C-alpha positions in Angstrom: -0.2 -0.2 -0.1 2.8 2.5 0.9 4.7 1.9 -2.5 0.9 2.3 -4.3 0.6 5.6 -2.5 4.0 6.7 -3.1 3.8 5.7 -7.2 0.6 7.8 -6.9 2.4 10.6 -5.6 5.2 10.6 -7.5 2.6 10.8 -10.9 0.8 13.5 -9.3 4.2 15.6 -9.1 4.7 14.7 -13.0 1.2 15.8 -13.6 1.9 19.3 -12.0 5.2 19.7 -13.5 4.1 19.1 -17.0 1.1 21.3 -16.3 2.7 23.9 -14.5 6.7 23.4 -14.2 7.1 25.9 -17.2 6.2 29.0 -15.4 9.0 28.0 -12.9 11.5 27.6 -15.9 10.5 30.9 -17.4 11.1 32.3 -14.3 14.3 31.4 -13.8 15.5 32.7 -17.3 13.8 35.9 -16.3 15.6 36.5 -13.5 18.7 35.4 -14.8 18.4 37.3 -17.5 17.3 40.7 -15.2 20.1 39.9 -12.2 23.2 37.5 -13.0 23.5 38.5 -16.5 23.0 42.6 -16.2 25.5 42.1 -13.6 27.8 40.6 -15.7 27.5 42.9 -18.5 27.8 45.7 -16.1 31.4 44.1 -14.4 33.1 43.1 -17.8 32.1 46.5 -19.3 33.7 48.2 -16.2 30.4 50.3 -16.1 31.3 51.9 -12.9 28.8 55.0 -13.2 26.1 52.2 -12.6 27.5 51.2 -9.3 26.3 54.4 -7.9 22.5 54.2 -9.4 21.7 50.7 -8.0 20.4 50.9 -4.4 19.7 47.5 -4.4 19.1 44.5 -6.3 15.4 45.6 -7.0 16.6 48.3 -8.9 18.3 46.0 -11.4 16.2 45.6 -14.2 12.9 46.7 -11.9 10.5 46.4 -14.3 11.2 42.6 -15.3 11.8 41.6 -11.6 8.0 43.5 -11.0 6.6 41.6 -13.9 8.1 38.0 -12.5 7.1 38.8 -9.2 3.0 39.8 -9.6 2.7 37.2 -12.9 4.3 34.4 -11.8 2.3 33.7 -8.5 -0.8 34.1 -10.6 -0.4 32.0 -13.0 1.2 29.2 -11.0 -2.1 29.3 -9.0 -4.3 29.3 -12.3 -2.4 26.1 -13.9 -2.0 24.3 -11.0 -5.6 24.7 -9.8 -7.0 24.5 -13.3 -8.6 20.9 -12.4 -11.5 22.6 -10.2 -12.2 24.6 -13.3 -12.1 22.0 -16.3 -15.0 18.9 -16.0 -11.9 16.6 -17.1 -9.3 17.2 -14.9 -11.6 17.5 -11.7 -13.0 13.9 -12.8 -9.2 12.7 -13.3 -8.0 14.3 -9.9 -10.6 13.1 -7.8 -10.7 9.8 -9.0 -7.6 9.2 -7.4 -7.4 7.0 -4.3 -6.0 10.5 -1.8 -8.3 12.7 -0.1 -8.7 16.1 -0.9 -6.5 17.4 1.7 -3.6 15.6 0.1 -4.9 16.7 -3.3 -4.6 20.4 -2.0 -1.6 19.9 -0.1 0.3 18.5 -3.1 -0.6 21.2 -5.4 -0.1 24.0 -2.4 3.4 22.3 -2.0 3.8 22.5 -5.9 3.1 25.8 -5.8 5.4 27.3 -3.7 8.3 24.8 -4.9 7.8 26.3 -8.6 8.0 30.0 -7.1 11.3 29.1 -4.5 13.4 27.5 -7.1 13.8 30.7 -9.3 14.9 32.7 -6.5 17.1 30.2 -5.1 18.5 29.7 -8.2 19.5 33.1 -8.9 20.2 33.8 -5.4 22.9 31.0 -5.7 24.5 32.4 -8.7 24.6 35.7 -7.1 26.4 34.0 -4.3 28.9 33.0 -6.7 29.4 35.9 -7.9 30.2 37.6 -4.4 32.6 35.2 -3.8 34.5 34.9 -7.0 34.0 38.8 -8.4 34.7 41.9 -6.5 30.8 43.3 -6.7 31.5 45.1 -3.3 30.4 48.5 -4.9 27.1 46.5 -6.4 25.6 44.4 -3.7 26.3 41.9 -0.4 25.6 39.2 1.3 23.0 41.0 3.3 21.5 42.4 -0.1 20.9 38.8 -1.5 19.3 37.5 1.7 16.7 40.4 1.8 15.9 40.5 -1.8 15.5 36.7 -1.8 13.2 37.2 1.5 11.2 40.0 0.0 10.6 38.6 -3.2 9.5 35.1 -2.2 7.2 36.8 0.6 5.2 39.1 -1.6 5.0 36.2 -4.2 3.8 33.6 -1.7 1.1 36.1 -0.7 -0.2 36.9 -4.4 0.1 33.2 -4.9 -2.1 33.1 -1.6 -5.0 35.3 -2.9 -4.9 33.5 -6.3 -5.4 29.9 -4.7 -8.3 31.2 -2.3 -10.0 33.2 -5.7 -9.3 29.5 -7.5 -11.9 28.3 -4.4 -14.9 30.1 -5.1 -14.9 30.5 -8.7 -15.3 27.9 -11.6 -13.4 30.0 -14.4 -9.9 30.4 -14.8 -9.7 33.4 -16.6 -12.1 34.8 -14.1 -9.7 33.7 -11.2 -6.8 35.3 -12.6 -9.2 39.0 -13.3 -10.5 38.8 -9.6 -7.2 37.9 -7.9 -5.6 41.3 -9.2 -9.2 43.1 -8.5 -8.7 41.7 -5.0 -5.2 42.7 -4.4 -6.0 46.0 -5.9 -9.3 46.6 -4.6 -8.5 47.9 -1.0 -6.3 50.7 -2.7 -8.9 51.6 -5.2 -11.6 51.7 -2.8 -9.4 53.9 -0.2 -8.6 56.4 -3.5 -12.6 56.4 -4.6 -13.7 56.9 -1.4 -11.2 59.3 -0.7 -11.8 61.2 -3.5 -16.1 61.6 -3.1 -15.2 62.7 0.8 -13.2 65.5 -0.3 -16.4 66.5 -2.0 -18.7 66.2 0.6 -16.4 67.2 3.5 -14.7 70.4 3.9 -11.3 70.7 4.6 -10.4 66.9 4.0 -7.4 65.9 2.2 -7.8 63.1 0.0 -4.0 63.0 -0.7 -2.7 62.8 2.6 -5.2 60.2 4.2 -4.8 58.1 0.6 -0.7 58.3 0.1 -0.5 57.3 4.0 -2.1 53.7 3.7 -2.3 53.0 0.0 1.4 51.6 -0.1 0.5 49.5 2.9 -2.8 48.0 1.3 -1.4 46.0 -1.7 1.7 44.3 -2.0 1.1 45.2 -6.0 1.7 48.7 -5.1 4.4 48.2 -2.3 6.3 46.2 -5.0 6.9 49.0 -7.4 8.8 50.8 -4.7 11.4 48.2 -3.7 13.8 49.6 -6.1 14.0 52.9 -4.1 12.5 51.8 -0.3 12.9 49.1 2.3 10.2 46.5 3.1 10.2 46.6 6.5 10.4 43.2 8.6 6.8 43.9 10.0 5.3 43.9 6.7 7.1 40.4 5.3 5.6 38.7 8.8 1.7 40.2 7.8 2.6 38.7 4.3 3.3 35.4 5.6 0.3 35.6 8.2 -1.9 36.8 5.8 -1.1 34.0 3.2 -0.9 31.3 5.6 -4.6 32.0 6.5 -5.6 32.5 3.2 -4.2 28.6 2.7 -5.9 27.6 5.3 -9.3 29.2 4.9 -8.8 27.7 0.8 -8.6 24.5 1.9 -11.6 24.5 4.0 -13.6 25.8 1.0 -11.6 23.3 -1.2 -13.3 20.5 1.2 -17.1 21.9 0.9 -16.8 23.3 -2.6 -19.0 20.5 -5.1 -17.3 19.3 -7.5 -20.5 19.9 -10.2 -19.8 23.6 -10.2 -17.3 23.3 -12.6 -17.4 26.3 -15.0 -19.6 28.4 -13.0 -18.9 32.1 -12.3 -19.0 31.4 -8.8 -18.9 28.2 -6.6 -20.9 29.3 -3.6 -23.7 31.4 -3.9 -23.0 33.9 -1.1 -20.4 35.1 -3.3 -22.9 36.5 -6.1 -24.4 39.5 -4.0 -21.1 40.2 -2.7 -19.5 40.3 -5.8 -22.9 42.1 -7.2 -22.6 44.8 -4.5 -18.8 45.1 -4.6 -18.9 45.5 -8.5 -22.0 48.2 -7.8 -20.2 50.1 -5.1 -17.0 50.5 -7.3 -18.8 51.5 -10.5 -20.7 54.2 -8.7 -17.6 55.3 -6.8 -15.6 55.7 -10.2 -18.5 57.3 -11.7 -19.2 60.2 -9.3 -15.2 61.0 -9.2 -15.2 61.0 -12.6 -18.3 63.5 -13.4 -17.9 66.2 -10.6 -14.4 66.1 -11.6 -15.2 67.0 -14.6 -18.0 69.6 -14.0 -17.0 70.3 -9.9 -20.6 70.6 -9.4 -22.3 68.8 -6.6 -25.1 68.0 -8.6 -23.3 66.0 -11.0 -21.5 64.5 -8.1 -25.3 62.9 -6.9 -26.2 62.2 -10.5 -22.5 60.3 -11.0 -23.6 58.0 -8.0 -26.9 57.1 -9.4 -25.6 56.5 -13.2 -22.3 54.4 -11.7 -24.6 52.0 -9.2 -27.0 51.6 -11.9 -24.3 50.6 -14.3 -22.5 48.3 -12.2 -25.8 46.9 -10.8 -26.3 46.1 -14.6 -23.2 44.4 -15.9 -22.8 42.3 -12.1 -26.2 41.3 -13.4 -25.1 40.1 -16.9 -22.1 38.1 -15.3 -24.1 36.3 -13.2 -26.6 35.4 -15.5 -24.3 34.8 -18.4 -26.6 36.8 -20.8 -27.4 40.6 -21.7 -30.8 39.7 -21.9 -31.3 40.1 -18.0 -34.0 40.4 -15.6 -33.5 42.8 -13.2 -34.7 42.5 -9.4 -34.7 46.0 -8.4 -35.7 45.7 -4.8 -31.9 44.9 -3.6 -31.0 47.8 -5.8 -33.3 50.0 -3.9 -32.1 48.9 -0.8 -28.6 49.5 -1.8 -29.6 53.0 -2.7 -30.9 54.0 0.8 -27.6 52.7 2.3 -25.9 55.1 0.1 -28.0 57.8 0.7 -27.8 57.2 4.6 -24.4 57.1 4.2 -23.8 60.3 2.3 -25.9 61.9 4.7 -24.3 61.0 7.7 -20.5 62.3 6.3 -22.5 65.5 5.0 -23.9 66.2 8.3 -20.7 65.7 9.6 -21.8 64.4 13.1 -17.9 64.3 14.7 -17.5 67.8 13.9 -14.6 67.0 11.4 -15.5 70.1 9.8 -15.0 72.6 12.4 -12.4 71.1 14.6 -9.8 73.8 15.1 -7.0 72.2 17.8 -6.5 74.3 20.9 -2.9 75.5 20.9 -2.3 74.6 24.0 -2.2 70.9 22.5 -0.4 71.7 19.4 3.1 71.0 19.3 4.1 72.1 15.6 2.0 72.8 12.2 3.0 72.0 9.1 2.5 74.5 5.7 3.5 74.3 2.4 6.1 75.5 1.2 5.9 78.4 -1.5 9.6 78.8 -2.8 8.8 80.7 -6.4 11.9 79.3 -8.2 14.0 77.8 -5.3 15.1 74.3 -5.0 17.1 72.1 -2.9 17.7 68.6 -2.0 15.7 68.5 1.3 12.3 66.6 -0.3 9.7 67.7 2.0 7.1 69.9 0.8 6.1 70.9 4.2 7.7 73.6 7.0 7.0 72.9 10.8 6.3 76.0 12.6 6.7 76.1 16.3 6.7 79.6 17.1 3.6 80.9 19.2 3.3 84.2 16.8 3.3 81.6 13.7 0.7 79.0 15.5 -1.7 81.8 16.5 -1.6 83.4 13.0 -2.1 80.0 11.5 -5.2 79.2 13.6 -6.4 82.8 12.7 -6.2 82.0 9.0 -8.0 78.7 9.7 -10.8 80.3 11.6 -11.2 82.9 8.7 -11.4 79.8 6.4 -14.1 78.0 8.3 -15.7 81.5 8.8 -16.1 81.8 4.7 -17.1 77.9 4.6 -20.8 78.5 3.4 -19.9 81.3 1.2 -18.2 81.0 -2.6 -14.7 81.3 -1.3 -14.6 77.8 -0.5 -14.3 75.0 -3.3 -13.2 71.3 -3.8 -12.1 72.7 -7.8 -8.2 71.6 -7.9 -7.9 74.3 -10.3 -8.4 77.0 -7.8 -5.0 77.3 -5.2 -5.1 75.4 -1.9 -3.6 75.7 1.7 -2.8 72.9 3.7 -2.5 72.7 7.1 -0.8 69.5 9.4 -1.2 70.0 13.2 1.2 67.8 15.1 -0.5 67.4 18.7 1.2 66.9 21.6 -0.3 63.7 22.2 1.2 62.5 19.1 -2.1 62.5 16.9 -2.3 64.8 13.9 -5.0 67.1 12.3 -4.9 67.1 8.7 -6.9 70.0 6.4 -6.8 71.2 2.7 -8.5 73.8 1.6 -9.2 74.8 -1.9 -9.7 78.7 -2.6 -11.3 80.3 -5.3 -10.1 83.8 -3.8 -6.7 82.9 -2.5 -6.0 86.4 -2.5 -8.7 87.2 0.4 -6.1 85.3 3.2 -3.1 87.0 1.9 -2.7 88.7 4.9 -2.3 85.7 7.1 -0.6 84.0 4.6 2.4 87.0 4.5 2.6 87.3 7.6 3.5 83.2 7.8 5.6 83.5 4.6 7.6 86.6 5.4 8.2 85.4 9.4 12.2 84.2 9.9 11.4 81.2 11.2 9.5 80.3 7.6 12.3 81.0 5.9 15.0 79.8 8.0 13.4 76.4 7.6 12.3 76.8 4.0 15.4 77.9 2.1 18.1 75.6 3.6 21.0 78.2 2.0 20.1 80.9 4.8 21.7 78.5 7.2 24.6 77.1 4.7 28.2 79.0 5.5 29.5 80.2 2.5 32.8 77.8 3.6 30.8 74.7 2.6 30.2 75.9 -1.2 32.5 74.3 -3.5 31.3 76.5 -6.5 28.7 78.8 -8.2 27.3 78.2 -11.6 25.2 81.2 -13.3 23.9 80.5 -16.7 21.3 82.9 -18.7 18.0 81.3 -18.5 17.9 81.6 -22.6 19.1 79.5 -25.8 22.3 81.8 -26.1 25.6 80.4 -24.4 26.4 83.0 -21.6 27.4 81.3 -18.5 30.1 82.1 -15.5 31.1 79.9 -12.7 32.7 81.2 -9.4 35.2 79.2 -7.4 37.2 81.5 -5.7 36.3 82.1 -2.3 36.1 85.4 -1.8 33.6 85.9 -4.6 31.9 83.2 -3.4 31.1 84.6 0.3 30.2 87.9 -1.7 27.7 86.2 -3.6 26.5 84.1 -0.9 26.0 86.5 1.4 24.2 88.7 -1.3 21.8 85.7 -2.0 20.9 85.2 1.5 19.7 89.1 2.3 17.6 88.9 -0.7 15.9 85.8 0.3 15.9 87.1 4.1 14.2 90.0 2.7 11.9 88.3 0.2 7.9 89.1 0.3 5.5 87.0 0.0 4.3 88.4 -3.5 7.8 87.8 -4.7 7.4 84.5 -3.5 4.5 83.7 -5.4 5.5 85.8 -8.6 8.9 85.5 -9.5 9.2 87.7 -12.4 12.1 89.0 -14.2 14.3 85.5 -14.2 17.3 86.7 -15.7 19.5 83.4 -15.2 19.9 80.2 -13.5 21.8 79.8 -10.2 23.4 76.3 -9.2 25.3 75.9 -5.5 27.2 73.5 -5.5 28.1 72.0 -1.8 30.3 70.0 -0.1 29.3 66.0 -0.4 27.7 66.8 -3.8 24.3 68.4 -2.9 23.1 71.1 -4.7 20.9 74.3 -4.6 18.9 76.1 -7.5 17.4 79.2 -7.9 17.0 81.6 -9.9 18.6 85.8 -10.5 15.3 87.6 -10.2 14.5 91.4 -10.7 13.7 91.5 -7.4 17.1 90.3 -5.9 18.9 94.1 -5.4 21.7 93.0 -3.4 22.8 90.1 -5.6 22.2 92.3 -8.7 24.1 94.9 -7.2 26.9 92.6 -6.6 26.8 91.8 -10.0 27.1 94.9 -11.8 29.8 95.8 -9.3 32.1 92.9 -10.2 31.0 93.7 -13.7 29.9 89.8 -14.5 26.1 90.6 -14.8 26.5 91.4 -18.9 28.5 87.9 -19.2 25.4 86.2 -17.7 22.1 88.3 -18.2 20.7 88.6 -21.8 21.0 92.2 -22.8 18.6 94.1 -25.4 21.1 94.5 -27.8 21.3 90.8 -28.3 17.6 90.6 -28.9 16.7 90.9 -32.5 12.8 91.4 -31.8 9.7 90.1 -29.1 6.7 89.2 -30.3 3.9 89.2 -27.2 0.5 87.6 -28.1 -2.0 86.5 -25.5 -1.8 82.7 -23.6 -3.4 80.1 -25.7 -4.4 77.3 -22.9 -4.5 74.9 -25.9 -1.1 75.1 -27.5 1.5 73.3 -26.4 4.1 75.9 -26.5 7.4 73.7 -25.6 6.9 71.2 -28.2 5.1 72.8 -31.2 6.4 75.7 -33.6 5.9 78.8 -32.5 3.0 80.4 -34.7 2.1 84.3 -34.2 -1.0 85.8 -34.0 -1.8 88.3 -36.4 -2.6 91.0 -33.6 0.9 90.2 -32.0 3.0 92.9 -30.9 6.4 93.0 -31.8 9.2 95.0 -29.9 12.1 96.3 -31.2 12.8 99.6 -29.1 15.5 99.0 -26.7 13.8 100.4 -23.4 10.8 98.4 -24.4 12.9 95.2 -24.7 14.7 95.5 -21.1 11.3 96.4 -19.5 10.0 93.1 -21.0 12.9 91.3 -19.8 12.5 92.7 -16.1 9.4 90.9 -16.0 9.8 87.7 -18.0 9.2 84.4 -16.2 10.6 80.9 -17.6 6.4 79.7 -17.1 4.3 79.8 -20.0 1.2 79.4 -18.5 1.0 83.7 -18.2 -1.5 86.4 -18.9 0.8 86.5 -22.3 3.8 84.4 -24.4 6.6 86.1 -25.2 8.4 84.7 -28.5 12.4 86.3 -28.1 14.3 86.1 -31.4 18.1 86.6 -31.1 20.6 88.2 -33.5 23.4 85.4 -33.1 20.7 82.7 -32.7 17.9 80.7 -34.7 16.3 79.3 -31.4 13.4 81.2 -30.1 12.7 81.4 -26.4 9.1 81.4 -25.3 8.7 82.7 -22.0 5.8 83.7 -19.9 4.5 87.4 -19.1 1.7 88.4 -15.9 -0.9 90.7 -17.1 -0.4 91.6 -13.1 3.2 93.0 -14.0 3.6 93.5 -18.1 4.5 96.7 -19.1 1.7 99.3 -19.7 2.4 100.0 -23.3 1.8 95.6 -24.0 -1.2 96.2 -22.1 -2.7 99.1 -23.7 -2.1 97.3 -27.1 -4.2 94.6 -26.1 -6.9 96.8 -24.8 -7.5 98.2 -28.0 
């Protein structure tokens, strides 16, 4: 008897390998191409520049690795458990003298082996590389272990979901589709719910609440960031725990599954309403986001909810009834509609006081506000500045109160085309209160914002250059903001010190209006610090101290575009339908042609690099065939331009 069982087991393994082993072989070839072969090419070719670009093994051919990581587990599950979806295969497997538990165990073990073997083979070759070739600049033994562990844990989780879905459906294609839907559903629901709540609840920050959780909800999303971010140990433990739970539940479902449900969309009747109302909910949320995002009207939001829900309900019925000639029972849809109305009503009533909640300053440790830096940028990636001074906290609280005071007027909107204000309170108890408001009349709150952005605390935290010593600056490169080849480099310690001090003075004196409207951009300044760090900013007409220093040292004409270098300028109203960067510039018949030197100078003092302004300015040079396309705001445009277009 034992020999007979052993023979059956061997034949079953051969059967599974013939049906699914090819996936493992392709995975081996794919991983060998993505990692060992690519490393060989880099090492033999002595591509030392490649070394610095590789943060970890996931960053090498990340697209291929990602595709294998998310596709192979699903294919293995679909082909291994295909005997549940095809009658002939089902009859054969279940005619064997072994229990369902043994059948499931064999297939589960085979799936794990098919996923593990490619990882082991690749890791072994990388291990051989490590001991035989100098790859210290590329990876370490720890990197190999981390790569293998993370890859296997993600693949096992995806495989477990695919196996679970295979137990509740009788169609292989539906198994694959539902697997990816299940993996992405939490992310999609959070994003869609966040987008809809933002339309209903004043101050709700969709980006904050969705971005903070979206990566944790799906391994498919998490895997896209492995080339630049680490997967924490707790994530791996959670993945293994969830996978183990799904494997156990799948076994229970398999033991209860009726064989005659082969080729049925859903094996268990309870899954039909779950699928029906799940699809209805997703279609409803997606439709509402689309309609409201297109029209920006609350009526279209509600209309989108109704249209999407009805469409999703009908499509679900078509799938379940396997025909487009369906018989609709609207009783269930009616109950669903009532539930949605109650949910929307509760959100709008705001029983928890979300909209009116302004933290007490005694409980606030600091408040984050978004940077307004104009053309300044450095390598500090945070988009927010944390303010702690009592004066600034009080101003921010008053700003928040004023925003809510205008909440029932036309000052506020959920329209992303308007400028927004984001406030992130960090409380002494560790909790956070985050609000985001889109303002139709942003200038109505400028007095509060001016006090914040012009404060010394804000500027020192927003502009890292203000706390940078000139001794830490290696060199300063200044180049004309145009097609003309005009540039200089400052390397002498005296020049660097004087230039940095002048720029620091200008940044310290910079007004709120100058931050928002950086006009008269003469040149680009690149400051190279120690450890190859950079600070970038524009030399603007408003930077009086730096402009005076450039003139005093006689360097301004070496960088600035001068009126005598320009043949002429053409000014015309901005057209949002035209891609000025990628399309050939076509002058309007009413375009203003500027040839006068003084007028050229006046325009140069108000130009900006951004073309999305009131006017487009095409600059034609005497010694270049290239045309510079710039922007010009109506607020700062010279009077002769306004007069021309007001005729």
